[in-house]
N, CA, C and O atoms as a Tripos MOL2 file, in Angstrom:
@<TRIPOS>MOLECULE
protein
  264   263    66     0     0
PROTEIN
NO_CHARGES

@<TRIPOS>ATOM
      1 N          92.1850   96.5490  103.8190 N.3       1 MET1
      2 CA         91.9090   95.3440  103.0100 C.3       1 MET1
      3 C          93.2700   94.4070  102.8600 C.2       1 MET1
      4 O          93.3110   93.2550  102.4290 O.2       1 MET1
      5 N          94.0410   94.9760  103.1930 N.am      2 MET2
      6 CA         95.1350   93.8860  103.2370 C.3       2 MET2
      7 C          95.2120   93.1940  104.3770 C.2       2 MET2
      8 O          95.4950   92.0010  104.4920 O.2       2 MET2
      9 N          94.9830   93.8770  105.1240 N.am      3 ALA3
     10 CA         95.1010   93.4090  106.8630 C.3       3 ALA3
     11 C          93.6640   92.5590  107.0160 C.2       3 ALA3
     12 O          93.8520   91.4580  107.5330 O.2       3 ALA3
     13 N          92.4550   92.8050  106.7210 N.am      4 LYS4
     14 CA         91.3340   92.0200  106.6530 C.3       4 LYS4
     15 C          91.5260   90.4940  105.5540 C.2       4 LYS4
     16 O          90.7720   89.5250  105.4560 O.2       4 LYS4
     17 N          92.5330   90.7190  105.0080 N.am      5 ARG5
     18 CA         92.7480   89.4380  104.1790 C.3       5 ARG5
     19 C          93.9570   88.8270  104.6290 C.2       5 ARG5
     20 O          94.3990   87.9100  103.9370 O.2       5 ARG5
     21 N          94.6880   89.2250  105.8510 N.am      6 LYS6
     22 CA         95.6870   88.9340  106.1950 C.3       6 LYS6
     23 C          96.8060   88.5910  105.0490 C.2       6 LYS6
     24 O          97.2130   87.4390  104.8920 O.2       6 LYS6
     25 N          97.2160   89.5750  104.3480 N.am      7 MET7
     26 CA         98.1190   89.3500  103.4440 C.3       7 MET7
     27 C          99.0710   90.7570  103.3990 C.2       7 MET7
     28 O          98.6730   91.9200  103.3330 O.2       7 MET7
     29 N         100.4720   90.2470  103.4580 N.am      8 SER8
     30 CA        101.5910   91.3300  103.4320 C.3       8 SER8
     31 C         101.7760   91.9770  102.3330 C.2       8 SER8
     32 O         101.2250   91.5780  101.3070 O.2       8 SER8
     33 N         102.3790   92.8110  102.3290 N.am      9 LEU9
     34 CA        102.7660   93.8480  101.2600 C.3       9 LEU9
     35 C         103.6110   92.9660  100.2130 C.2       9 LEU9
     36 O         103.4120   93.1000   99.0060 O.2       9 LEU9
     37 N         104.2760   92.3310  100.5660 N.am     10 GLY10
     38 CA        104.9350   91.2980   99.9010 C.3      10 GLY10
     39 C         104.3610   90.5880   99.0130 C.2      10 GLY10
     40 O         104.6330   90.6470   97.8140 O.2      10 GLY10
     41 N         103.2760   89.6460   99.6660 N.am     11 GLU11
     42 CA        102.5540   88.7460   99.0010 C.3      11 GLU11
     43 C         101.8350   89.3040   98.2850 C.2      11 GLU11
     44 O         101.7740   88.6900   97.2200 O.2      11 GLU11
     45 N         100.9220   90.6200   98.2990 N.am     12 LEU12
     46 CA        100.0300   91.1010   97.2540 C.3      12 LEU12
     47 C         100.7730   91.7300   96.2030 C.2      12 LEU12
     48 O         100.2940   91.7190   95.0690 O.2      12 LEU12
     49 N         101.9690   92.3210   96.4410 N.am     13 SER13
     50 CA        102.9680   92.8070   95.2370 C.3      13 SER13
     51 C         103.2650   91.7710   94.5420 C.2      13 SER13
     52 O         103.2820   91.9760   93.3290 O.2      13 SER13
     53 N         103.5960   90.3310   95.0150 N.am     14 GLU14
     54 CA        104.0470   89.2460   94.0160 C.3      14 GLU14
     55 C         102.6630   88.6230   92.9770 C.2      14 GLU14
     56 O         102.7210   88.1210   91.8540 O.2      14 GLU14
     57 N         101.6240   88.8540   93.7410 N.am     15 ARG15
     58 CA        100.3280   88.2460   93.2870 C.3      15 ARG15
     59 C          99.9240   89.3890   92.4360 C.2      15 ARG15
     60 O          98.9370   89.0240   91.7980 O.2      15 ARG15
     61 N         100.1720   90.3350   92.2060 N.am     16 VAL16
     62 CA         99.7820   91.7840   91.2470 C.3      16 VAL16
     63 C         100.6640   91.6430   90.2590 C.2      16 VAL16
     64 O         100.2550   91.9110   89.1290 O.2      16 VAL16
     65 N         102.0530   91.2010   90.4230 N.am     17 ASP17
     66 CA        103.0230   91.2160   90.2200 C.3      17 ASP17
     67 C         103.4990   92.6090   89.2550 C.2      17 ASP17
     68 O         103.5920   92.7390   88.0350 O.2      17 ASP17
     69 N         103.7390   93.5320   90.3550 N.am     18 ILE18
     70 CA        104.4020   94.6730   90.8080 C.3      18 ILE18
     71 C         105.3640   94.5950   91.4510 C.2      18 ILE18
     72 O         105.5430   93.5170   92.0180 O.2      18 ILE18
     73 N         106.5900   95.9080   91.6790 N.am     19 THR19
     74 CA        107.2980   95.7720   92.2900 C.3      19 THR19
     75 C         107.0860   95.9260   93.8970 C.2      19 THR19
     76 O         106.0740   96.6190   94.0030 O.2      19 THR19
     77 N         107.6080   95.5770   95.3100 N.am     20 PRO20
     78 CA        107.0260   95.6860   96.1500 C.3      20 PRO20
     79 C         107.3170   97.3030   96.6680 C.2      20 PRO20
     80 O         106.5420   97.8930   97.4200 O.2      20 PRO20
     81 N         108.4780   97.8560   96.1660 N.am     21 ALA21
     82 CA        108.5590   99.7180   95.9970 C.3      21 ALA21
     83 C         107.3670  100.1680   95.4840 C.2      21 ALA21
     84 O         106.8330  100.9530   96.2670 O.2      21 ALA21
     85 N         106.8020   99.9990   94.5770 N.am     22 ASN22
     86 CA        105.8020  100.3880   93.7490 C.3      22 ASN22
     87 C         104.2350  100.1300   94.6150 C.2      22 ASN22
     88 O         103.2940  100.9220   94.5980 O.2      22 ASN22
     89 N         104.2730   99.0260   95.2250 N.am     23 MET23
     90 CA        103.2420   98.5360   95.9010 C.3      23 MET23
     91 C         103.3250   99.3600   97.0620 C.2      23 MET23
     92 O         102.1820   99.5550   97.4780 O.2      23 MET23
     93 N         104.2680   99.9830   97.8330 N.am     24 SER24
     94 CA        104.4850  100.6480   98.8700 C.3      24 SER24
     95 C         103.8530  102.0960   98.4250 C.2      24 SER24
     96 O         103.0450  102.7440   99.0910 O.2      24 SER24
     97 N         104.2710  102.3740   97.4490 N.am     25 ILE25
     98 CA        103.8630  103.8650   96.8880 C.3      25 ILE25
     99 C         102.3680  104.0410   96.7980 C.2      25 ILE25
    100 O         101.6570  105.0330   96.9570 O.2      25 ILE25
    101 N         102.1120  102.8300   96.5060 N.am     26 LEU26
    102 CA        100.4060  102.9360   96.0500 C.3      26 LEU26
    103 C          99.8470  102.7360   97.5590 C.2      26 LEU26
    104 O          98.8990  103.4070   97.9680 O.2      26 LEU26
    105 N         100.5150  101.7450   98.3740 N.am     27 LYS27
    106 CA        100.0310  101.5400   99.8030 C.3      27 LYS27
    107 C          99.7810  103.0930  100.7090 C.2      27 LYS27
    108 O          98.7490  103.3850  101.3130 O.2      27 LYS27
    109 N         101.0100  103.9340  100.6010 N.am     28 ASN28
    110 CA        101.0420  105.0270  101.4550 C.3      28 ASN28
    111 C         100.3380  106.1200  100.8110 C.2      28 ASN28
    112 O         100.1480  107.0760  101.5620 O.2      28 ASN28
    113 N          99.8920  106.2460   99.6080 N.am     29 GLY29
    114 CA         99.1080  107.4240   99.4200 C.3      29 GLY29
    115 C         100.1480  108.3200   98.8290 C.2      29 GLY29
    116 O         100.1270  109.5480   98.9100 O.2      29 GLY29
    117 N         101.3350  107.3850   98.0460 N.am     30 LYS30
    118 CA        102.1130  108.8490   97.7380 C.3      30 LYS30
    119 C         101.9420  108.6940   95.8330 C.2      30 LYS30
    120 O         102.4700  109.4860   95.0530 O.2      30 LYS30
    121 N         101.1890  107.6340   95.4630 N.am     31 ALA31
    122 CA        101.2670  107.4150   93.9190 C.3      31 ALA31
    123 C         100.2470  108.8100   93.0520 C.2      31 ALA31
    124 O          99.1330  109.1590   93.4430 O.2      31 ALA31
    125 N         100.6990  109.1810   92.3110 N.am     32 LYS32
    126 CA         99.7910  110.6770   91.4690 C.3      32 LYS32
    127 C          98.9920  109.5310   90.4680 C.2      32 LYS32
    128 O          98.0170  110.0300   89.9060 O.2      32 LYS32
    129 N          99.1800  108.3870   90.2130 N.am     33 ALA33
    130 CA         98.3100  107.5710   89.3110 C.3      33 ALA33
    131 C          98.2480  106.3700   89.4820 C.2      33 ALA33
    132 O          99.1310  105.7590   90.0820 O.2      33 ALA33
    133 N          97.2720  105.8510   89.0250 N.am     34 ILE34
    134 CA         97.3290  104.1690   88.6960 C.3      34 ILE34
    135 C          96.7930  103.5730   87.4250 C.2      34 ILE34
    136 O          95.7620  104.0270   86.9290 O.2      34 ILE34
    137 N          97.3310  102.7580   86.9750 N.am     35 ARG35
    138 CA         96.8740  101.8110   85.7460 C.3      35 ARG35
    139 C          95.5220  101.2360   86.0210 C.2      35 ARG35
    140 O          95.3600  100.7750   87.1510 O.2      35 ARG35
    141 N          94.6750  101.1920   85.3080 N.am     36 PHE36
    142 CA         93.4330  100.5100   85.4330 C.3      36 PHE36
    143 C          93.8590   98.7180   85.6990 C.2      36 PHE36
    144 O          93.4760   97.9340   86.5670 O.2      36 PHE36
    145 N          94.7350   98.5550   84.6190 N.am     37 SER37
    146 CA         95.1440   97.1090   85.0900 C.3      37 SER37
    147 C          95.6610   96.5050   86.3310 C.2      37 SER37
    148 O          95.5860   95.3510   86.7530 O.2      37 SER37
    149 N          96.3680   97.8930   86.9570 N.am     38 THR38
    150 CA         96.7700   97.4100   88.3360 C.3      38 THR38
    151 C          95.3900   97.5070   89.2320 C.2      38 THR38
    152 O          94.9250   96.5770   89.8900 O.2      38 THR38
    153 N          95.1330   98.1200   89.1790 N.am     39 LEU39
    154 CA         93.6570   98.5300   90.0320 C.3      39 LEU39
    155 C          92.9980   97.3690   89.9340 C.2      39 LEU39
    156 O          92.6100   96.8210   90.9650 O.2      39 LEU39
    157 N          92.7490   96.7710   88.6140 N.am     40 GLU40
    158 CA         92.1250   95.6100   88.2600 C.3      40 GLU40
    159 C          92.6710   94.4830   89.3690 C.2      40 GLU40
    160 O          91.9570   93.8510   90.1480 O.2      40 GLU40
    161 N          93.8750   94.4110   89.2600 N.am     41 ALA41
    162 CA         94.5240   93.2350   89.7420 C.3      41 ALA41
    163 C          94.5690   93.0740   91.1820 C.2      41 ALA41
    164 O          94.4680   91.9900   91.7560 O.2      41 ALA41
    165 N          94.7560   94.4130   91.8440 N.am     42 VAL42
    166 CA         94.7340   94.5570   93.0630 C.3      42 VAL42
    167 C          93.3550   94.0770   93.5930 C.2      42 VAL42
    168 O          93.2070   93.1510   94.3910 O.2      42 VAL42
    169 N          92.5410   94.6950   93.1420 N.am     43 CYS43
    170 CA         91.1180   94.2720   93.5270 C.3      43 CYS43
    171 C          90.5690   93.0380   93.4510 C.2      43 CYS43
    172 O          89.6930   92.6220   94.2090 O.2      43 CYS43
    173 N          91.2940   92.1580   92.1270 N.am     44 ARG44
    174 CA         90.7860   90.8670   92.1230 C.3      44 ARG44
    175 C          91.5090   89.7850   92.9340 C.2      44 ARG44
    176 O          91.1450   88.6110   92.9980 O.2      44 ARG44
    177 N          92.7170   90.3870   93.6270 N.am     45 VAL45
    178 CA         93.7810   89.6080   94.6240 C.3      45 VAL45
    179 C          93.0430   89.6840   95.7290 C.2      45 VAL45
    180 O          92.7410   88.6280   96.2850 O.2      45 VAL45
    181 N          92.5910   90.9700   96.2910 N.am     46 LEU46
    182 CA         92.0090   91.5400   97.5330 C.3      46 LEU46
    183 C          90.6710   90.6950   97.6200 C.2      46 LEU46
    184 O          90.3950   90.0770   98.6480 O.2      46 LEU46
    185 N          89.7930   90.6910   96.4310 N.am     47 ASP47
    186 CA         88.4450   90.6730   96.5470 C.3      47 ASP47
    187 C          87.8650   91.5560   96.8830 C.2      47 ASP47
    188 O          87.1260   91.2260   97.8110 O.2      47 ASP47
    189 N          87.7450   92.9530   96.5360 N.am     48 CYS48
    190 CA         86.9910   93.9710   96.8260 C.3      48 CYS48
    191 C          87.1160   95.1360   95.5500 C.2      48 CYS48
    192 O          87.9780   95.1520   94.6710 O.2      48 CYS48
    193 N          86.0400   96.0440   95.7290 N.am     49 GLN49
    194 CA         86.0330   97.2680   95.0210 C.3      49 GLN49
    195 C          86.8130   98.4940   95.0320 C.2      49 GLN49
    196 O          87.0600   99.0250   96.1140 O.2      49 GLN49
    197 N          87.1300   98.8810   94.1990 N.am     50 PRO50
    198 CA         88.0770  100.0880   93.6860 C.3      50 PRO50
    199 C          87.9410  100.9120   95.1670 C.2      50 PRO50
    200 O          88.7720  101.0160   96.0690 O.2      50 PRO50
    201 N          86.5200  101.4750   95.0540 N.am     51 GLY51
    202 CA         86.3630  102.3370   96.2140 C.3      51 GLY51
    203 C          86.3930  101.6710   97.6220 C.2      51 GLY51
    204 O          86.1480  102.4300   98.5600 O.2      51 GLY51
    205 N          86.6600  100.3420   97.9170 N.am     52 ASP52
    206 CA         87.6010  100.1890   99.2130 C.3      52 ASP52
    207 C          88.8130  100.3310   99.4530 C.2      52 ASP52
    208 O          89.2300  100.1020  100.5890 O.2      52 ASP52
    209 N          89.6740  100.7490   98.4210 N.am     53 ILE53
    210 CA         91.0440  100.6040   98.6740 C.3      53 ILE53
    211 C          91.3950  102.1790   98.2650 C.2      53 ILE53
    212 O          92.4540  102.5980   98.7310 O.2      53 ILE53
    213 N          90.6800  103.0270   97.5060 N.am     54 ILE54
    214 CA         91.1190  104.1000   97.0550 C.3      54 ILE54
    215 C          89.9370  105.4850   97.4130 C.2      54 ILE54
    216 O          88.7200  105.3280   97.5100 O.2      54 ILE54
    217 N          90.5620  106.6090   97.5420 N.am     55 GLU55
    218 CA         89.3630  107.7940   97.8060 C.3      55 GLU55
    219 C          90.0430  109.1550   97.0980 C.2      55 GLU55
    220 O          91.2340  109.3180   96.8330 O.2      55 GLU55
    221 N          89.1150  109.9270   96.9080 N.am     56 TYR56
    222 CA         89.7350  110.7270   96.3070 C.3      56 TYR56
    223 C          90.0060  112.1860   97.2070 C.2      56 TYR56
    224 O          89.2600  112.3710   98.1690 O.2      56 TYR56
    225 N          90.5780  112.7430   97.0420 N.am     57 ARG57
    226 CA         91.8420  114.1420   97.8310 C.3      57 ARG57
    227 C          92.1320  114.9450   96.6130 C.2      57 ARG57
    228 O          92.7190  114.5560   95.6030 O.2      57 ARG57
    229 N          91.5970  116.2120   96.8720 N.am     58 PRO58
    230 CA         91.6710  117.4200   95.9130 C.3      58 PRO58
    231 C          93.3710  117.6980   96.1540 C.2      58 PRO58
    232 O          94.0410  117.6100   97.1830 O.2      58 PRO58
    233 N          93.6750  117.9910   95.0420 N.am     59 ASP59
    234 CA         95.0160  118.1800   95.0630 C.3      59 ASP59
    235 C          95.6450  119.0750   96.3350 C.2      59 ASP59
    236 O          94.9800  119.9980   96.8050 O.2      59 ASP59
    237 N          96.7660  118.7930   96.7780 N.am     60 GLY60
    238 CA         97.3090  119.5690   97.9990 C.3      60 GLY60
    239 C          96.3760  119.2000   99.5870 C.2      60 GLY60
    240 O          96.3670  119.8220  100.6490 O.2      60 GLY60
    241 N          95.7190  118.0440   99.2070 N.am     61 GLU61
    242 CA         95.1180  118.0350  100.6870 C.3      61 GLU61
    243 C          95.3710  116.4250  100.9000 C.2      61 GLU61
    244 O          95.3640  115.5120  100.0730 O.2      61 GLU61
    245 N          95.5770  116.4180  102.1940 N.am     62 ASP62
    246 CA         96.0960  115.0140  102.9130 C.3      62 ASP62
    247 C          95.4190  114.7370  104.0100 C.2      62 ASP62
    248 O          94.6170  115.5250  104.5120 O.2      62 ASP62
    249 N          95.7150  113.4890  104.5120 N.am     63 LYS63
    250 CA         94.9460  113.0820  105.5830 C.3      63 LYS63
    251 C          94.8320  114.3100  106.8850 C.2      63 LYS63
    252 O          93.9080  114.8700  107.4760 O.2      63 LYS63
    253 N          95.9460  114.3380  106.9180 N.am     64 SER64
    254 CA         96.4570  115.4950  108.3550 C.3      64 SER64
    255 C          95.3820  116.5960  108.5030 C.2      64 SER64
    256 O          94.9430  117.0080  109.5770 O.2      64 SER64
    257 N          94.9320  117.1170  106.9650 N.am     65 ASN65
    258 CA         94.0740  118.3240  106.6650 C.3      65 ASN65
    259 C          92.6460  117.8210  107.0980 C.2      65 ASN65
    260 O          91.7920  118.7020  106.9920 O.2      65 ASN65
    261 N          92.2810  116.8520  107.4680 N.am     66 GLN66
    262 CA         90.8260  116.2090  107.6400 C.3      66 GLN66
    263 C          90.3890  116.3030  109.2350 C.2      66 GLN66
    264 O          89.2990  115.8660  109.6030 O.2      66 GLN66
@<TRIPOS>BOND
     1     1     2 1
     2     2     3 1
     3     3     4 2
     4     3     5 am
     5     5     6 1
     6     6     7 1
     7     7     8 2
     8     7     9 am
     9     9    10 1
    10    10    11 1
    11    11    12 2
    12    11    13 am
    13    13    14 1
    14    14    15 1
    15    15    16 2
    16    15    17 am
    17    17    18 1
    18    18    19 1
    19    19    20 2
    20    19    21 am
    21    21    22 1
    22    22    23 1
    23    23    24 2
    24    23    25 am
    25    25    26 1
    26    26    27 1
    27    27    28 2
    28    27    29 am
    29    29    30 1
    30    30    31 1
    31    31    32 2
    32    31    33 am
    33    33    34 1
    34    34    35 1
    35    35    36 2
    36    35    37 am
    37    37    38 1
    38    38    39 1
    39    39    40 2
    40    39    41 am
    41    41    42 1
    42    42    43 1
    43    43    44 2
    44    43    45 am
    45    45    46 1
    46    46    47 1
    47    47    48 2
    48    47    49 am
    49    49    50 1
    50    50    51 1
    51    51    52 2
    52    51    53 am
    53    53    54 1
    54    54    55 1
    55    55    56 2
    56    55    57 am
    57    57    58 1
    58    58    59 1
    59    59    60 2
    60    59    61 am
    61    61    62 1
    62    62    63 1
    63    63    64 2
    64    63    65 am
    65    65    66 1
    66    66    67 1
    67    67    68 2
    68    67    69 am
    69    69    70 1
    70    70    71 1
    71    71    72 2
    72    71    73 am
    73    73    74 1
    74    74    75 1
    75    75    76 2
    76    75    77 am
    77    77    78 1
    78    78    79 1
    79    79    80 2
    80    79    81 am
    81    81    82 1
    82    82    83 1
    83    83    84 2
    84    83    85 am
    85    85    86 1
    86    86    87 1
    87    87    88 2
    88    87    89 am
    89    89    90 1
    90    90    91 1
    91    91    92 2
    92    91    93 am
    93    93    94 1
    94    94    95 1
    95    95    96 2
    96    95    97 am
    97    97    98 1
    98    98    99 1
    99    99   100 2
   100    99   101 am
   101   101   102 1
   102   102   103 1
   103   103   104 2
   104   103   105 am
   105   105   106 1
   106   106   107 1
   107   107   108 2
   108   107   109 am
   109   109   110 1
   110   110   111 1
   111   111   112 2
   112   111   113 am
   113   113   114 1
   114   114   115 1
   115   115   116 2
   116   115   117 am
   117   117   118 1
   118   118   119 1
   119   119   120 2
   120   119   121 am
   121   121   122 1
   122   122   123 1
   123   123   124 2
   124   123   125 am
   125   125   126 1
   126   126   127 1
   127   127   128 2
   128   127   129 am
   129   129   130 1
   130   130   131 1
   131   131   132 2
   132   131   133 am
   133   133   134 1
   134   134   135 1
   135   135   136 2
   136   135   137 am
   137   137   138 1
   138   138   139 1
   139   139   140 2
   140   139   141 am
   141   141   142 1
   142   142   143 1
   143   143   144 2
   144   143   145 am
   145   145   146 1
   146   146   147 1
   147   147   148 2
   148   147   149 am
   149   149   150 1
   150   150   151 1
   151   151   152 2
   152   151   153 am
   153   153   154 1
   154   154   155 1
   155   155   156 2
   156   155   157 am
   157   157   158 1
   158   158   159 1
   159   159   160 2
   160   159   161 am
   161   161   162 1
   162   162   163 1
   163   163   164 2
   164   163   165 am
   165   165   166 1
   166   166   167 1
   167   167   168 2
   168   167   169 am
   169   169   170 1
   170   170   171 1
   171   171   172 2
   172   171   173 am
   173   173   174 1
   174   174   175 1
   175   175   176 2
   176   175   177 am
   177   177   178 1
   178   178   179 1
   179   179   180 2
   180   179   181 am
   181   181   182 1
   182   182   183 1
   183   183   184 2
   184   183   185 am
   185   185   186 1
   186   186   187 1
   187   187   188 2
   188   187   189 am
   189   189   190 1
   190   190   191 1
   191   191   192 2
   192   191   193 am
   193   193   194 1
   194   194   195 1
   195   195   196 2
   196   195   197 am
   197   197   198 1
   198   198   199 1
   199   199   200 2
   200   199   201 am
   201   201   202 1
   202   202   203 1
   203   203   204 2
   204   203   205 am
   205   205   206 1
   206   206   207 1
   207   207   208 2
   208   207   209 am
   209   209   210 1
   210   210   211 1
   211   211   212 2
   212   211   213 am
   213   213   214 1
   214   214   215 1
   215   215   216 2
   216   215   217 am
   217   217   218 1
   218   218   219 1
   219   219   220 2
   220   219   221 am
   221   221   222 1
   222   222   223 1
   223   223   224 2
   224   223   225 am
   225   225   226 1
   226   226   227 1
   227   227   228 2
   228   227   229 am
   229   229   230 1
   230   230   231 1
   231   231   232 2
   232   231   233 am
   233   233   234 1
   234   234   235 1
   235   235   236 2
   236   235   237 am
   237   237   238 1
   238   238   239 1
   239   239   240 2
   240   239   241 am
   241   241   242 1
   242   242   243 1
   243   243   244 2
   244   243   245 am
   245   245   246 1
   246   246   247 1
   247   247   248 2
   248   247   249 am
   249   249   250 1
   250   250   251 1
   251   251   252 2
   252   251   253 am
   253   253   254 1
   254   254   255 1
   255   255   256 2
   256   255   257 am
   257   257   258 1
   258   258   259 1
   259   259   260 2
   260   259   261 am
   261   261   262 1
   262   262   263 1
   263   263   264 2
@<TRIPOS>SUBSTRUCTURE
     1 MET1         2 RESIDUE 1 A MET
     2 MET2         6 RESIDUE 1 A MET
     3 ALA3        10 RESIDUE 1 A ALA
     4 LYS4        14 RESIDUE 1 A LYS
     5 ARG5        18 RESIDUE 1 A ARG
     6 LYS6        22 RESIDUE 1 A LYS
     7 MET7        26 RESIDUE 1 A MET
     8 SER8        30 RESIDUE 1 A SER
     9 LEU9        34 RESIDUE 1 A LEU
    10 GLY10       38 RESIDUE 1 A GLY
    11 GLU11       42 RESIDUE 1 A GLU
    12 LEU12       46 RESIDUE 1 A LEU
    13 SER13       50 RESIDUE 1 A SER
    14 GLU14       54 RESIDUE 1 A GLU
    15 ARG15       58 RESIDUE 1 A ARG
    16 VAL16       62 RESIDUE 1 A VAL
    17 ASP17       66 RESIDUE 1 A ASP
    18 ILE18       70 RESIDUE 1 A ILE
    19 THR19       74 RESIDUE 1 A THR
    20 PRO20       78 RESIDUE 1 A PRO
    21 ALA21       82 RESIDUE 1 A ALA
    22 ASN22       86 RESIDUE 1 A ASN
    23 MET23       90 RESIDUE 1 A MET
    24 SER24       94 RESIDUE 1 A SER
    25 ILE25       98 RESIDUE 1 A ILE
    26 LEU26      102 RESIDUE 1 A LEU
    27 LYS27      106 RESIDUE 1 A LYS
    28 ASN28      110 RESIDUE 1 A ASN
    29 GLY29      114 RESIDUE 1 A GLY
    30 LYS30      118 RESIDUE 1 A LYS
    31 ALA31      122 RESIDUE 1 A ALA
    32 LYS32      126 RESIDUE 1 A LYS
    33 ALA33      130 RESIDUE 1 A ALA
    34 ILE34      134 RESIDUE 1 A ILE
    35 ARG35      138 RESIDUE 1 A ARG
    36 PHE36      142 RESIDUE 1 A PHE
    37 SER37      146 RESIDUE 1 A SER
    38 THR38      150 RESIDUE 1 A THR
    39 LEU39      154 RESIDUE 1 A LEU
    40 GLU40      158 RESIDUE 1 A GLU
    41 ALA41      162 RESIDUE 1 A ALA
    42 VAL42      166 RESIDUE 1 A VAL
    43 CYS43      170 RESIDUE 1 A CYS
    44 ARG44      174 RESIDUE 1 A ARG
    45 VAL45      178 RESIDUE 1 A VAL
    46 LEU46      182 RESIDUE 1 A LEU
    47 ASP47      186 RESIDUE 1 A ASP
    48 CYS48      190 RESIDUE 1 A CYS
    49 GLN49      194 RESIDUE 1 A GLN
    50 PRO50      198 RESIDUE 1 A PRO
    51 GLY51      202 RESIDUE 1 A GLY
    52 ASP52      206 RESIDUE 1 A ASP
    53 ILE53      210 RESIDUE 1 A ILE
    54 ILE54      214 RESIDUE 1 A ILE
    55 GLU55      218 RESIDUE 1 A GLU
    56 TYR56      222 RESIDUE 1 A TYR
    57 ARG57      226 RESIDUE 1 A ARG
    58 PRO58      230 RESIDUE 1 A PRO
    59 ASP59      234 RESIDUE 1 A ASP
    60 GLY60      238 RESIDUE 1 A GLY
    61 GLU61      242 RESIDUE 1 A GLU
    62 ASP62      246 RESIDUE 1 A ASP
    63 LYS63      250 RESIDUE 1 A LYS
    64 SER64      254 RESIDUE 1 A SER
    65 ASN65      258 RESIDUE 1 A ASN
    66 GLN66      262 RESIDUE 1 A GLN
């Protein structure tokens, strides 16, 4: 969604008001949780729905297993 919106990680983190390091953790799929307020802010800034930016993966499963 960031690429579609031509938005950098730094710009998104600034507009969502979280640190670039924390935004990077979210972007790279390393986060174990996300606050609903953060998810709402990301969706508002990117003009998208939660399903556009997150996916369910059972514990221990990563993209390399698919």
